[in-house]
C-alpha positions as CSV (number, residue, x, y, z in Angstrom):
1,M,30.6,101.9,163.3
2,K,28.5,105.0,163.3
3,P,29.0,108.6,162.5
4,Y,30.1,110.4,165.7
5,E,31.3,113.7,167.1
6,I,35.0,113.9,167.6
7,V,35.4,117.0,169.2
8,Q,32.8,119.8,169.5
9,D,31.3,120.6,165.9
10,I,33.4,118.3,164.4
11,F,32.1,114.9,163.0
12,I,33.3,112.0,160.9
13,V,30.2,111.4,158.6
14,G,31.8,108.9,156.2
15,G,35.0,106.4,155.7
16,P,35.7,102.6,154.9
17,D,34.4,101.4,158.0
18,L,31.1,103.7,157.9
19,T,29.9,103.9,154.3
20,D,31.9,102.2,151.8
21,G,35.1,100.4,151.8
22,R,36.2,102.6,148.8
23,D,35.8,105.8,150.6
24,G,38.4,108.1,152.1
25,C,37.3,109.5,155.4
26,V,34.8,112.5,155.1
27,Y,34.6,115.0,157.8
28,L,31.9,117.5,158.8
29,L,32.7,121.0,160.4
30,N,29.4,122.4,162.0
31,L,30.6,126.2,162.3
32,D,28.5,129.3,161.2
33,E,28.2,127.2,158.1
34,S,28.9,123.7,157.5
35,I,32.3,122.4,155.7
36,L,32.9,118.8,154.2
37,I,36.6,117.9,154.3
38,D,36.5,115.4,151.5
39,T,33.6,113.4,149.9
40,G,34.4,109.7,149.5
41,A,34.7,108.0,146.2
42,G,31.1,108.8,145.0
43,W,29.1,105.5,145.6
44,S,28.0,106.4,149.2
45,V,26.9,110.0,148.8
46,E,23.2,109.1,150.3
47,Q,24.8,107.6,153.2
48,I,27.1,110.6,153.7
49,I,24.2,113.0,153.4
50,G,21.8,110.6,155.8
51,N,24.6,110.8,158.2
52,I,25.0,114.7,158.1
53,K,21.0,114.8,158.8
54,R,21.5,112.2,161.5
55,F,23.1,115.0,163.6
56,G,20.3,117.3,162.8
57,F,22.1,119.3,160.4
58,D,20.8,120.4,156.6
59,P,22.9,119.7,154.1
60,K,21.7,122.8,152.1
61,N,24.1,124.6,154.4
62,L,27.1,122.8,153.1
63,K,28.6,125.8,151.9
64,K,32.3,124.5,151.2
65,I,33.8,121.4,150.2
66,I,37.7,121.4,150.9
67,L,39.4,118.6,148.9
68,T,42.5,117.3,150.4
69,H,43.9,116.1,147.0
70,C,42.7,114.8,143.7
71,H,42.1,111.1,144.3
72,I,38.8,109.5,143.4
73,D,38.2,108.0,147.0
74,H,38.1,111.7,148.2
75,I,37.0,113.6,145.4
76,G,34.5,111.0,143.9
77,G,31.1,112.6,145.7
78,A,32.1,116.2,145.1
79,P,30.3,116.8,141.8
80,E,27.0,115.3,143.2
81,I,27.1,117.4,146.2
82,K,28.4,120.5,144.5
83,N,25.2,120.0,142.1
84,R,23.0,119.3,144.7
85,F,23.4,121.8,147.2
86,G,25.7,124.4,145.3
87,S,28.8,123.9,147.8
88,K,32.1,125.3,146.4
89,L,34.9,123.2,145.9
90,Y,38.4,124.1,147.2
91,I,41.5,122.5,146.1
92,H,45.2,123.2,145.7
93,Q,45.9,124.7,142.1
94,L,48.5,121.6,141.5
95,D,45.6,119.2,142.1
96,A,43.0,121.1,140.2
97,P,43.8,120.1,136.8
98,P,43.1,116.6,137.3
99,L,39.8,117.1,138.9
100,E,39.0,119.7,135.7
101,K,40.1,117.2,133.2
102,G,38.8,114.0,135.0
103,D,42.4,112.7,134.5
104,P,41.6,108.9,135.0
105,I,45.3,108.4,136.1
106,R,45.8,111.2,138.3
107,T,42.5,111.0,139.8
108,A,43.1,107.2,140.4
109,A,40.1,106.6,138.8
110,T,41.5,103.5,137.0
111,W,42.4,102.0,140.4
112,Y,38.8,101.9,141.3
113,Q,37.6,100.9,137.7
114,T,35.6,103.8,137.3
115,T,35.6,107.4,135.7
116,F,35.4,111.0,137.3
117,P,33.6,113.8,135.4
118,P,35.5,116.9,134.7
119,T,34.4,119.3,137.4
120,S,35.4,123.1,138.1
121,A,36.9,124.2,141.2
122,D,35.6,127.2,142.8
123,V,38.8,128.2,144.8
124,K,42.2,127.1,144.1
125,F,44.8,127.5,146.9
126,N,48.3,128.7,145.8
127,L,50.0,129.6,149.1
128,P,52.1,127.4,151.5
129,E,49.2,128.5,154.0
130,E,46.0,129.8,153.3
131,I,43.4,130.4,156.1
132,L,39.5,130.5,156.0
133,T,37.7,132.2,158.7
134,I,34.2,131.2,159.2
135,G,32.8,133.5,162.2
136,E,35.6,133.3,164.7
137,Q,36.9,130.3,163.8
138,K,40.0,130.2,161.7
139,I,40.7,127.1,159.4
140,F,44.3,126.5,158.4
141,C,45.0,124.9,154.9
142,L,48.6,124.2,154.5
143,H,50.2,122.9,151.2
144,T,51.9,119.5,152.0
145,P,52.9,118.0,148.9
146,G,54.5,114.5,148.5
147,H,51.6,112.2,148.2
148,T,50.4,114.3,145.3
149,P,51.8,117.8,144.0
150,G,48.7,119.7,145.5
151,S,48.1,117.7,148.8
152,I,47.1,119.8,151.5
153,C,46.4,119.2,155.2
154,I,43.9,121.1,157.3
155,Y,44.1,122.2,161.2
156,L,42.1,124.1,163.4
157,D,42.0,124.9,167.2
158,R,38.6,123.9,168.6
159,G,37.7,123.1,172.3
160,G,41.1,123.1,173.4
161,K,42.6,120.7,171.1
162,R,44.3,121.6,167.8
163,I,42.6,118.9,165.4
164,L,44.8,118.1,162.3
165,F,43.1,116.5,159.4
166,A,46.0,114.9,157.3
167,Q,44.5,112.7,154.5
168,D,46.7,110.0,153.2
169,L,49.7,110.8,155.2
170,H,50.9,107.3,154.9
171,G,50.9,107.4,151.0
172,P,51.5,105.8,148.9
173,L,54.1,107.5,147.2
174,L,54.0,106.6,143.3
175,E,55.3,108.1,140.1
176,E,51.9,107.9,138.6
177,F,50.4,110.0,141.1
178,G,53.4,112.9,140.9
179,S,54.5,111.8,144.3
180,N,58.0,113.2,145.6
181,L,59.9,111.8,148.6
182,K,61.6,115.0,149.4
183,D,58.5,117.1,149.4
184,W,56.7,114.4,151.5
185,D,59.4,114.6,154.0
186,R,59.3,118.5,154.2
187,S,55.7,118.1,154.7
188,T,55.7,115.8,157.4
189,Q,58.1,117.6,159.3
190,K,55.9,120.6,159.0
191,L,53.1,118.3,160.4
192,L,55.3,117.4,163.4
193,V,55.9,121.1,164.2
194,L,52.0,121.5,164.8
195,E,52.1,119.4,167.7
196,A,48.5,118.4,167.2
197,D,46.2,116.7,169.6
198,I,44.0,115.0,167.6
199,L,44.6,113.5,163.8
200,C,41.8,112.8,161.3
201,E,43.5,110.6,158.9
202,G,42.5,109.6,155.4
203,H,42.0,105.9,155.9
204,F,42.9,104.9,159.3
205,G,40.6,106.8,161.4
206,I,41.5,109.0,164.4
207,F,44.2,109.5,166.7
208,K,43.3,110.9,169.8
209,T,46.4,111.9,171.9
210,K,49.5,114.0,171.1
211,K,51.8,111.5,171.4
212,D,49.8,108.9,169.1
213,V,49.6,111.6,166.6
214,K,53.5,112.1,166.5
215,N,54.2,108.4,166.8
216,Y,51.7,107.9,163.6
217,I,53.9,110.4,161.6
218,L,57.2,109.3,162.8
219,S,55.9,105.6,162.0
220,Y,55.6,106.4,158.4
221,R,58.9,108.5,158.3
222,R,60.7,105.4,159.3
223,Q,59.1,103.5,156.6
224,Y,60.0,105.9,153.7
225,G,63.5,106.0,155.4
226,V,63.7,109.8,156.0
227,E,63.9,109.4,159.7
C-alpha cells in the first residue's frame, strides 16, 4: 500500500499496511499549515516523513500534531517529530498525564515491549467540543471518551464531504486503559449524529460512503451490546 490523497488536501501517510504493523493510522491535513493526526508507534518516523515529502510538502511546516488518545501506537512518533520540527502537541487533558509521565500501562507501551519518554503537551483540550481554525477551515475536536478517558474524534467538512477521524472507535475497552462502556455508548451515538461521509479509522483504514461509516459504527455497537 502507498500513501494517497483521501480527499482534497487530506492524506494517509502512515499505518499498519503502509509504514509499520505496529502503527496506528497517521493522517496529514495540508491546509494553510500542515497538521498530523497521530504519529504511529515511533519506529517509522522516517517513513512517515518520507511519505509527507513524497507529496511535495515540507515537514518543517508541521505546526500541529493532534493526538487522538494516549496509546503508543498513536503517540510513539510524537517526541521525535516535535523535537525535529517544533510541532505543538494537542491532546485532551484526561489523556495528557500518561503522555507527560510516560506511563507504561496507560500508554500501552508494555503491550509493545517498549517505553515512552515523558513528553509535554502544548495544548490540552478540556471542552466537549473545541474548534481549531486554520485559515478558513474549521477543525472540530470532540471529546469522545470510551476507549480511553481522553479520547477525541476529529471532523471537518472539505470538498463537499464530512470527514471523520475516529481512531480506535473499535476499542478495545479494557479496565487497564480506563475504558468505560457507558461513555463509549454516548460517544458513538454522537458520531452517528454527525452523518459523516468518510471515516478515517485508527487501524482498519478508510470507509468511503455514508452508509459504510454508519454500518461500521453500528457493527461495533452491536458487538459491545449497546444496540
